[in-house]
C-alpha positions as CSV (number, residue, x, y, z in Angstrom):
1,M,-21.4,-7.3,26.0
2,K,-24.2,-8.4,23.7
3,F,-24.9,-7.5,20.5
4,T,-28.1,-7.2,18.5
5,K,-28.4,-9.2,15.4
6,Y,-27.9,-5.9,13.5
7,R,-25.1,-4.8,15.0
8,L,-23.7,-8.2,14.6
9,K,-24.1,-7.8,10.8
10,E,-22.9,-4.3,10.6
11,I,-19.6,-5.5,12.2
12,I,-19.4,-8.5,9.9
13,R,-19.9,-6.0,6.9
14,E,-17.4,-3.7,8.0
15,E,-14.7,-6.4,8.7
16,I,-15.4,-7.8,5.2
17,Q,-14.8,-4.1,4.0
18,N,-11.8,-3.4,5.7
19,L,-10.2,-7.1,4.4
20,T,-11.4,-6.2,0.7
21,E,-9.6,-2.7,0.8
22,A,-6.5,-3.8,2.5
23,K,-6.2,-6.5,-0.1
24,S,-6.5,-3.7,-2.9
25,E,-3.8,-1.8,-1.3
26,K,-0.4,-1.7,-2.2
27,V,2.7,-0.8,0.0
28,Y,6.0,0.2,-1.7
29,M,8.9,2.2,-1.5
30,L,9.8,5.1,-3.8
31,N,12.6,7.8,-3.6
32,G,12.6,7.7,0.5
33,M,8.8,7.9,0.7
34,L,6.5,5.0,1.8
35,W,3.5,4.4,-0.4
36,L,0.1,3.1,0.8
37,S,-1.5,3.2,-2.6
38,Y,-5.2,2.5,-3.7
39,S,-4.4,2.7,-7.5
40,P,-1.3,3.6,-9.4
41,N,0.2,6.8,-8.8
42,S,-2.5,7.6,-6.1
43,G,-2.6,7.2,-2.4
44,Q,-0.9,8.1,1.0
45,T,2.7,8.8,1.2
46,T,4.9,8.8,4.3
47,R,8.6,10.0,4.5
48,I,11.1,7.5,5.6
49,R,14.3,8.7,4.6
50,G,16.3,10.2,7.4
51,R,14.0,8.8,10.3
52,G,14.9,5.5,11.8
53,W,11.2,5.0,12.8
54,I,7.8,7.1,13.0
55,T,5.0,6.5,15.3
56,D,1.5,7.7,15.4
57,K,1.9,9.0,19.2
58,S,1.1,12.9,18.6
59,S,3.4,13.8,21.4
60,E,6.6,12.2,19.8
61,K,9.2,14.0,17.9
62,N,8.6,11.2,14.9
63,F,5.0,11.5,14.9
64,D,3.3,10.7,11.6
65,S,-0.3,10.5,11.2
66,G,0.1,8.1,8.1
67,V,1.5,5.6,10.8
68,K,-2.2,4.5,11.3
69,G,-3.1,3.7,7.6
70,F,-0.1,1.2,7.6
71,A,-0.8,-0.2,10.8
72,K,-4.3,-1.1,9.6
73,W,-3.4,-2.4,6.2
74,S,-0.8,-5.0,8.3
75,Q,-3.4,-6.5,9.9
76,Y,-4.9,-8.1,6.7
77,Q,-1.6,-9.1,5.2
78,K,0.4,-12.1,5.9
79,P,3.9,-11.2,7.3
80,I,7.0,-13.2,6.6
81,K,7.7,-13.1,10.6
82,K,5.5,-12.1,13.6
83,K,6.1,-11.9,17.1
84,T,4.7,-10.6,20.4
85,A,6.9,-7.8,22.0
86,S,7.8,-7.9,25.8
87,N,5.1,-5.0,26.3
88,G,2.0,-6.9,24.7
89,S,2.5,-5.3,21.1
90,K,2.2,-7.1,17.9
91,V,5.2,-7.1,15.6
92,S,5.0,-8.0,12.2
93,L,7.6,-8.0,9.4
94,F,6.7,-7.5,5.4
95,K,8.5,-7.6,2.5
96,I,8.1,-4.9,0.3
97,P,9.5,-3.5,-3.2
98,E,11.2,-0.4,-4.0
99,Y,10.9,1.3,-7.5
100,S,13.1,3.7,-9.4
101,G,10.6,5.8,-10.7
102,G,8.1,6.2,-13.8
103,D,4.3,5.3,-14.1
104,A,3.1,3.4,-11.4
105,K,0.5,1.7,-13.8
106,E,3.9,-0.2,-15.3
107,Y,4.8,-1.5,-11.7
108,D,4.4,-5.4,-11.8
109,I,2.2,-5.0,-8.3
110,W,-0.4,-3.3,-10.5
111,G,-0.2,-5.8,-13.4
112,G,2.7,-3.9,-15.1
113,D,6.4,-5.3,-16.4
114,E,8.5,-2.9,-14.6
115,K,10.3,-4.8,-11.5
116,P,11.4,-3.5,-8.1
117,K,15.0,-2.4,-8.2
118,K,15.5,-3.8,-4.9
119,W,13.6,-4.9,-1.7
120,A,12.9,-3.3,1.8
121,Y,11.5,-4.5,5.1
122,L,8.7,-2.6,6.6
123,L,8.4,-3.8,10.5
124,V,5.0,-2.7,12.2
125,S,4.3,-2.9,15.8
126,I,0.9,-2.5,17.0
127,G,0.2,-1.6,20.5
128,K,-2.8,-1.0,22.7
129,K,-2.5,2.7,22.5
130,I,0.2,3.3,19.9
131,N,1.9,2.1,16.6
132,V,5.1,2.3,15.4
133,I,6.7,1.2,12.0
134,S,10.3,1.3,10.7
135,V,11.9,0.5,7.2
136,F,14.9,-1.6,6.9
137,R,17.1,-1.9,3.8
138,S,18.3,-5.7,5.0
139,K,16.3,-8.8,6.4
140,A,19.3,-9.0,8.9
141,E,18.9,-5.6,9.9
142,A,15.1,-6.0,10.5
143,M,15.5,-9.5,11.9
144,S,17.8,-8.0,14.7
145,W,15.1,-5.2,15.5
146,L,12.5,-8.0,15.9
147,G,14.1,-10.1,18.1
148,Y,15.1,-6.8,20.1
149,T,11.4,-5.9,20.6
150,S,10.1,-9.3,21.1
151,E,12.6,-10.5,23.7
152,G,13.1,-7.1,25.4
153,K,16.9,-6.9,24.7
154,L,19.6,-5.5,22.3
155,N,20.8,-8.0,19.8
156,E,24.3,-7.0,18.5
157,G,24.3,-6.1,14.8
158,A,20.9,-4.1,15.1
159,D,20.7,-0.4,14.6
160,W,20.8,0.1,18.4
161,I,23.8,-1.0,19.9
162,L,24.5,-1.2,23.7
163,L,27.0,0.8,25.4
164,K,27.6,-0.7,28.6
165,S,29.9,1.7,30.3
166,I,27.6,4.6,30.2
167,N,24.2,2.7,30.2
168,K,23.2,4.0,26.7
169,M,22.3,2.7,23.5
170,I,23.7,4.3,20.2
171,D,21.5,4.5,16.9
172,S,23.9,3.5,14.2
173,Y,21.7,5.5,11.6
174,S,21.9,9.0,13.5
175,G,24.7,8.5,16.1
176,F,22.4,9.7,19.0
177,F,22.4,8.0,22.3
178,L,19.2,6.4,23.4
179,D,17.9,5.4,26.6
180,K,18.8,1.9,27.4
181,D,15.3,0.9,28.8
182,D,13.2,2.7,26.3
183,P,15.2,3.6,23.4
184,M,12.0,4.5,21.0
185,F,10.3,6.9,23.6
186,G,13.0,7.8,25.8
187,E,14.5,11.3,25.3
188,P,17.6,10.9,22.9
189,V,20.9,13.0,23.3
190,E,21.5,14.3,19.8
191,A,24.9,14.0,18.3
192,G,27.5,16.3,18.7
193,N,25.8,18.3,21.5
194,K,27.3,19.2,25.2
195,E,25.4,16.2,26.8
196,W,26.7,13.8,24.1
197,K,30.2,15.0,24.2
198,K,30.4,14.4,28.0
199,L,28.9,11.0,27.8
200,Y,31.5,10.2,24.9
201,K,34.1,11.2,27.3
202,K,32.8,8.7,30.2
203,A,32.8,5.9,27.8
204,S,35.2,2.9,28.0
205,S,37.7,2.9,25.3
206,K,35.8,-0.2,23.9
207,D,32.6,1.7,23.5
208,R,34.5,4.8,22.1
209,K,35.9,2.4,19.5
210,T,32.0,1.4,18.6
211,I,30.9,5.1,19.0
212,D,33.8,6.0,16.5
213,Y,33.0,3.5,13.9
214,I,29.6,4.3,13.8
215,V,30.2,8.2,13.3
216,K,32.4,7.3,10.4
217,Q,29.8,5.0,9.0
218,L,26.6,7.0,9.5
219,R,24.3,6.5,6.6
220,Y,23.3,10.0,5.8
221,E,26.2,12.7,5.0
222,N,24.4,15.6,6.4
223,E,24.4,13.9,9.7
224,I,28.1,13.1,9.5
225,N,28.8,16.9,8.9
226,Q,27.1,17.8,12.1
227,I,29.2,15.4,14.3
228,T,32.4,16.4,15.8
229,I,34.4,15.0,18.7
230,K,36.5,16.9,20.4
231,R,38.6,14.6,22.6
232,N,40.7,17.5,24.2
233,D,37.7,19.8,25.0
């Protein structure tokens, strides 16, 4: 495809503008919300708490239109790690600050004195048609997931653990059973429903121990209260 000189100048101008905007934007966590901030106390927010991942694929349960903004931002930043996934998606990992509240003008990312209370890890996967982002509390978790996406296999210790006896994976954030071959976009089996209980009964004793442990260690109390395992049903 050939471009006129005028069109080439337009493309270059647009890229410079995108780069300038991306460099001025700040990404951070605050009260379970992921911020893409253009200036102190203003910008785009996306709810992360309670959701293992979000996508800009509109047909998905975890759809969030804000994903596109973070995907665009990521293309002009320097990640701490990046890889190409088995499906061709470009996966990048970023270390982002998490603040406890107050006036954003005081945050150190805007030149203030308030330091982050902790750090989080933002993983961005950019595909040909869809983008996916996820936030992790530890670098080890994020690296496990990064290894899973780039190599097309599960890494023990990741948020998704393989249960060989029932050919499923279990999500350690929700207790849901996931499709082994397509955990992100396959139909999940919600924890505690009839199908979930049937699969639990079919699981080997080793896999049941894994499931039991995850149920007890679920990160959100409201999810724990929804899960009941009746072994004698």
